[in-house]
Each structure stands twice: as structure tokens, then as C-alpha cells.
C-alpha positions in Angstrom: 24.9 -42.1 149.9 28.6 -41.7 149.9 29.9 -38.6 151.7 33.4 -38.8 150.2 34.8 -35.4 149.2 36.2 -35.7 145.7 37.2 -33.2 143.0 34.1 -33.9 141.0 32.0 -33.5 144.2 33.5 -30.0 144.9 33.0 -29.0 141.2 29.3 -29.9 141.5 29.0 -27.7 144.5 31.0 -24.6 143.3 30.1 -24.9 139.6 26.7 -26.6 139.5 25.0 -27.3 136.3 21.5 -27.2 138.0 20.0 -25.7 141.2 16.9 -26.3 143.2 15.6 -23.3 145.2 13.9 -24.9 148.1 11.4 -22.6 149.9 11.0 -20.4 146.9 8.5 -17.6 147.6 7.5 -14.3 146.2 7.6 -12.9 149.7 11.3 -13.8 150.1 13.8 -11.2 148.9 16.5 -13.9 149.1 14.4 -16.2 146.9 13.7 -13.4 144.4 17.3 -12.3 144.1 18.6 -15.9 143.8 16.2 -16.7 141.1 16.9 -13.5 139.2 20.6 -14.0 139.3 20.3 -17.6 138.1 18.2 -16.6 135.2 20.4 -13.7 134.3 23.5 -15.9 134.2 21.9 -18.5 131.9 20.6 -21.0 134.5 16.9 -20.3 133.8 16.1 -23.7 132.3 18.2 -25.5 134.9 16.7 -23.8 138.0 13.9 -25.7 139.8 11.6 -23.9 142.2 10.3 -25.9 145.2 7.3 -24.6 147.1 5.5 -26.9 149.5 2.1 -25.5 148.4 3.0 -25.8 144.7 2.0 -22.1 144.1 3.4 -20.3 141.1 6.4 -18.3 142.2 8.5 -15.7 140.4 6.2 -16.2 137.4 7.2 -19.9 137.1 5.5 -23.2 138.0 6.8 -25.0 141.2 7.0 -28.5 142.6 6.2 -29.4 146.2 9.2 -31.7 146.7 12.7 -32.2 145.3 11.8 -35.7 144.5 9.2 -34.4 142.0 11.8 -32.6 139.9 12.7 -35.8 138.0 16.1 -34.4 136.7 19.6 -34.5 138.2 20.3 -31.5 140.4 23.7 -30.6 141.7 22.8 -28.2 144.6 19.8 -27.5 146.8 19.6 -24.0 148.0 17.5 -24.3 151.2 15.6 -21.1 152.3 13.4 -22.6 155.0 13.0 -21.9 158.7 15.0 -23.9 161.2 12.1 -26.2 162.1 11.8 -27.4 158.4 15.5 -27.6 157.5 16.1 -31.2 158.4 13.0 -32.4 156.5 14.1 -30.3 153.5 17.6 -31.9 153.6 16.1 -35.3 153.8 13.9 -34.5 150.8 16.9 -33.3 148.8 18.9 -36.4 149.7 16.0 -38.6 148.7 16.1 -36.9 145.3 19.8 -37.7 144.9 21.0 -34.1 145.5 24.5 -34.4 147.2 25.1 -30.7 148.0 23.1 -28.2 150.0 23.5 -24.6 150.9 21.5 -23.6 153.9 20.2 -20.0 154.4 18.3 -20.1 157.7 18.3 -18.9 161.3 16.9 -19.8 164.7 19.6 -22.2 165.7 22.1 -22.0 168.6 22.5 -18.2 168.0 19.1 -17.5 169.5 17.4 -18.1 172.8 18.6 -19.6 176.1 19.8 -22.7 174.3 22.4 -20.7 172.5 24.6 -19.1 175.1 27.6 -20.3 173.2 30.1 -18.7 175.5 29.3 -21.3 178.2 30.3 -24.0 175.8 33.7 -22.3 175.2 32.8 -21.1 171.7 33.7 -17.7 170.5 31.0 -15.3 169.4 32.0 -12.9 166.5 29.6 -10.1 165.7 29.5 -7.6 162.8 26.9 -5.1 163.9 25.5 -2.2 161.9 24.5 1.0 163.4 27.7 2.5 164.8 27.1 5.9 163.2 24.2 8.3 163.7 23.2 8.0 160.1 23.2 4.1 160.1 21.3 4.2 163.3 18.5 6.3 161.7 18.6 4.1 158.6 18.3 0.9 160.6 15.4 2.5 162.5 13.7 3.4 159.2 14.1 0.0 157.7 13.2 -2.2 160.7 11.2 0.0 163.0 13.6 -0.8 165.8 15.9 1.8 167.3 19.6 1.0 167.3 21.1 1.6 170.8 24.1 3.8 171.6 27.1 2.2 170.0 29.2 2.7 173.2 26.6 0.8 175.2 26.8 -2.1 172.6 30.6 -2.1 173.0 30.2 -2.3 176.8 27.7 -5.2 176.6 29.8 -7.1 174.1 32.9 -6.6 176.3 31.0 -7.9 179.4 29.8 -11.0 177.5 33.1 -11.7 175.9 31.8 -11.0 172.4 34.3 -10.2 169.7 33.2 -7.3 167.6 34.6 -6.8 164.0 34.2 -4.0 161.5 33.9 -5.8 158.2 32.7 -9.1 156.6 36.3 -10.0 155.8 37.4 -9.5 159.5 34.4 -11.5 160.6 35.3 -14.5 158.4 39.0 -14.4 159.4 38.3 -13.9 163.1 35.7 -16.7 163.2 38.1 -19.0 161.4 40.9 -18.2 163.8 38.7 -18.6 166.8 37.4 -22.0 165.6 41.0 -23.2 165.1 42.6 -21.8 168.2 39.8 -22.2 170.7 39.7 -20.2 173.9 43.0 -18.6 174.6 44.5 -19.2 178.1 45.6 -15.6 178.5 45.4 -12.3 176.5 48.3 -10.8 174.7 49.9 -10.3 171.2 53.3 -11.2 170.0 54.7 -10.3 166.6 57.3 -12.5 164.8 58.3 -11.3 161.3 61.2 -11.0 159.0 59.9 -7.6 158.0 60.2 -4.6 160.3 57.7 -2.8 158.2 55.1 -5.5 158.8 55.8 -5.3 162.5 55.2 -1.6 162.4 51.9 -2.0 160.6 50.7 -4.6 163.1 51.8 -2.4 166.0 49.9 0.6 164.5 46.7 -1.5 164.1 47.1 -2.9 167.6 47.3 0.7 169.0 44.2 1.7 167.0 42.3 -1.2 168.4 43.5 -0.8 172.0 45.4 -4.1 172.0 48.5 -4.1 174.2 51.8 -5.3 172.8 54.1 -6.7 175.5 57.1 -4.7 176.5 60.5 -6.2 175.9 62.3 -7.4 179.1 64.4 -4.9 180.9 67.8 -6.6 180.0 66.7 -6.5 176.3 65.8 -2.9 176.5 69.1 -2.0 178.1 70.9 -3.9 175.2 68.5 -2.8 171.5 68.2 1.2 172.8 70.3 4.2 174.3 71.2 3.8 178.0 70.8 7.5 178.6 67.8 8.6 180.6 65.4 10.8 178.6 62.2 10.4 180.7 63.3 10.9 184.2 59.9 10.3 185.8 59.9 6.8 184.4 62.7 5.7 186.8 61.7 7.8 189.8 64.2 10.5 189.0 61.9 13.4 189.8 61.1 14.7 193.2 58.3 17.2 193.7 57.3 19.6 196.5 60.8 19.6 198.0 60.8 21.8 201.1 63.2 24.8 201.1 65.6 23.4 203.7 69.1 21.9 203.3 68.4 18.4 204.5 65.3 18.0 202.4 67.3 19.1 199.3 70.2 16.8 200.1 67.7 13.9 200.6 66.0 14.7 197.2 69.4 14.9 195.5 70.4 11.5 196.9 67.1 9.9 195.9 67.4 11.3 192.3 71.0 10.1 191.9 70.2 6.7 193.3 67.3 6.3 190.9 69.7 7.2 188.0 72.1 4.6 189.3 69.6 1.9 188.5 70.1 2.4 184.8 73.3 0.9 183.5 75.6 3.3 181.7 73.7 6.4 182.7 75.9 9.4 183.2 74.6 11.9 185.9 76.3 15.2 185.5 74.1 17.0 188.1 70.5 17.8 188.8 68.1 20.4 187.5 66.4 22.5 190.2 63.3 24.4 189.1 60.5 26.2 190.9 57.5 24.1 191.9 54.4 25.1 189.9 50.7 24.2 190.2 47.7 24.9 188.1 47.9 25.9 184.5 48.0 23.6 181.5 50.9 21.4 180.6 51.9 20.9 177.0 54.8 19.4 175.0 56.6 21.3 172.3 59.3 19.4 170.5 61.2 19.0 167.3 62.4 15.7 165.8 64.5 15.5 162.6 62.7 13.2 160.2 65.1 11.4 157.7 63.0 12.4 154.7 61.3 15.7 155.7 63.9 17.3 158.0 63.0 18.9 161.4 59.3 18.5 162.3 57.6 20.4 165.1 55.2 18.6 167.4 52.8 20.3 169.8 50.8 18.1 172.2 48.6 18.4 175.3 49.4 16.4 178.4 52.9 17.0 179.6 54.1 13.7 181.0 50.8 12.1 180.0 51.3 13.0 176.3 51.5 9.4 175.3 48.3 8.5 177.1 46.2 11.4 175.7 47.6 11.0 172.1 46.5 14.6 171.2 49.1 16.2 169.0 49.6 18.3 165.9 52.6 18.4 163.6 54.2 20.8 161.1 57.6 21.0 159.3 59.9 23.8 160.3 60.1 26.7 160.1 56.8 27.9 161.7 55.6 31.4 162.4 53.7 32.3 165.5 50.5 32.3 163.5 51.2 28.8 162.2 52.0 27.7 165.8 48.7 29.0 166.9 46.9 27.2 164.1 48.5 23.9 165.4 47.2 24.6 168.9 43.7 25.0 167.4 44.0 21.6 165.8 44.3 19.8 169.2 41.2 17.8 170.3 41.6 19.2 173.8 42.0 22.8 172.7 39.0 23.8 174.9 41.2 23.6 178.0 43.4 26.3 176.5 40.4 28.6 176.1 39.5 28.2 179.8 37.1 25.6 181.1 35.4 25.1 184.5 36.8 28.3 185.9 40.4 27.9 184.7 42.3 30.9 183.3 42.3 31.0 179.5 45.8 30.7 178.0 47.3 33.6 176.2 47.4 31.8 172.9 49.5 34.5 171.2 52.2 34.3 173.9 52.1 30.5 173.8 52.3 30.4 170.0 55.3 32.8 170.1 57.2 30.6 172.5 56.5 27.5 170.4 57.7 29.2 167.3 60.9 30.2 169.1 61.4 26.5 170.1 61.3 25.7 166.4 63.7 28.5 165.7 66.1 27.1 168.3 66.0 23.7 166.7 67.0 25.1 163.4 69.7 27.2 165.0 71.2 24.1 166.7 72.2 22.8 163.2 72.1 19.5 161.3 73.6 17.4 164.1 70.4 17.9 166.2 68.3 14.8 166.5 65.6 16.1 168.7 64.7 18.8 171.2 61.8 18.4 173.6 60.4 20.9 176.1 58.1 19.0 178.4 56.3 20.2 180.3 55.7 23.5 178.7 53.4 25.2 181.3 51.0 27.9 180.4 48.9 29.8 182.9 47.3 32.8 181.4 50.1 34.9 179.9 52.8 33.0 181.8 54.6 30.4 179.7 57.4 28.4 181.3 59.6 25.6 180.1 59.9 23.4 183.2 62.1 20.6 181.6 63.8 20.0 178.4 65.9 17.3 176.6 68.2 17.7 173.6 69.6 14.7 171.7 72.2 14.7 169.0 72.9 12.4 166.1 76.2 11.5 167.7 74.1 10.2 170.7 75.5 12.8 173.0 72.8 14.0 175.4 72.5 17.4 176.9 
């Protein structure tokens, strides 16, 4: 039989005029739904049920073989176990049926013979049961408990299994994996004529924990401001400096030398502040949004704010009460209430300071681009601004 793929051949597959349901059974939900749908859409007289025992199925007579149908059939829908699939396909071919849709299991995806990863093939999994409700539902339907979803993630990661969240993602990911094969190294690069598209991809990558590569240092020094906003990133911070002249001079030399590694950086002096330990570090800052004006951000973490990603936002102005409500929105707010023997923060005092930072941003006027107090240290009723950065729309830094 010719296997040439033609337009007529594809039409007979996707728009068949008749269908044989092979493995039809009253016990099979798939068989029952397929038969009901075919009858509902006008294929009742052109649907042939094949049951190897010839038993009446879905209230209709059956034949034991496709060759007994005696009429042209466009598609055989095979609903038989793996062990009988080849024989069923041979029977369909002998009856002149050129198209087959296989609904089965028990192939390379199961058992020791299917460790597909050893053959260099990607495994893409869409697994139900990530929520507590779906776990209970799965247990009720199958009688088997669904394990902790975090354990499943760990096992999948250990085995190199790609987990997806939707049928659409499963199809796209499987298609990409089949076309690309095993990648030599991890990483993502974005090339697009649309900055918005790049932003969307970057957002999704961050949601999924996928790292986007940093631009090379020469490139960063050329597409951004040369001024130093985050001093710790370049080694421009020295801690626990002893209170003697030579140690202070050495610390000053080290800080200015670190600043000298950044082309175009202007060092007007150094900031000396008391060394503090304990307490909780926060960030309180204001950025002028092009559409919404100055927006206050409150976050936990101090210098680790980007790592923790725990923040709350509000447009200015804010009252102390509103500032306290922002603090209560933080996922890590429990540390402010005192945990594991730490001193609870005076939230009213902290909220008042945060509100005054917002007032300061408004008072600085329309040329203000951003103001950031980081870290803002709170220890009980003591609230201290240990460092701050102010930027202006004219790109003049203070």
C-alpha cells in the first residue's frame, strides 16, 4: 500500500467520511465518548464498532475484524492495549484503511525498557496534583495518594524531566525538544525587534527561575549610567573598621580604589556611619513612574532585596497608617513582629519614618528620579537610615 502523503490522504485523516472504532467496549470511557460524539455529529451510520468477541457494544452490533466491515473506511481509531496494537494495525491495513489514530499505553514510557533519558530523549511531563484540592481529588478518583508537589519537583529535577503546566506548553515543549535535541549547555538568549516582547520573556523567565545571561562588562559600561548606585557590588563598602587612624586610611584607600575600577565614576568622598548589628534591614524608596508619578516601595532584605523579592508598593503620598499597611503586606512580615527571640519592631515608629521618606520625595520636586534608603535598619523602636541614594532626571547623582 502506498504511503505517499497527499492532500487527499490528509483530508481523509482529518475529515473522514467513516470511522472504525477498534477495541470498542462498554467498559471503556474513551470508547463510549468517541461513539457518542460520532453519533451526535451525524456519523452514526458511518461508524463501525470492532470488538474481537463480537459482543453488542454501545447498543449496536459489532464485527470482530476490520476486514468484516465490507465498506470503505477512512480512519481506524485503535483503542487496544500495547500488546495488540500491531495486530490491530495489520488488520486495519488488510481492510484497506490507510489512516490510524492510536490511543494506547505501555510502550517506552513504562518499565526499565523506557528510561528514555539514557537514549538522549527529553521527557516532558504535565502532572496533576500540585494543589491540595487536586491531590485530594486524585486520591478520591484513583485511590492513590498524590505525593508532595515539592518532592515531585525534586525528583523530576534529579532525573532531568521537564515539567510543564498546561497541555499547550506540553505540546510546544515536546516539539521543541524533538527538534533541538539535547542542548550542550543551559541558558537563554532573547533576540527581538520588540522591547516589550523581551520584557515579557524576561518576566516569564524570572517567574520560572530561568537565568538570563548578563551583558558583558564593556556593554554595561556603554547601554547604562556609569555612576555607582550599589557600592557593595564593586567592593566599595568596608565593614567593622577599627577605630584607629591607619585602619581608617586603609579602608578609605580600598573604597576609592574600588570606585576607580568603574570608568567615569566620580568619587566626591566617602560616607562614614556607625557599625550596626542585629535588627532587621529593609528598603524604603521612591521611584517616579512615567504614568503614575512617584511610587513608594517597601521591601525586606536590605542589600538582599533583589534575592528575597518581597516588596509592597503604593503611590504617594502615604500616611503612617498606609505605610504600616504596606508592611503588613510583606510575606516576611513575621520577622518584624519578632521571631526566634528577636526584638519586635516598633511598627508605628517604622511606619512614620517610611511615610516621611515619601514626604521627602515629594518635597524634592519634579526633577527627582528616585530616592532609596537601603538599608533602613529597625531594632525595636530604633529606626536608622544607614545608606541612601538619590538620582535626578538630569542624571546628577547625590
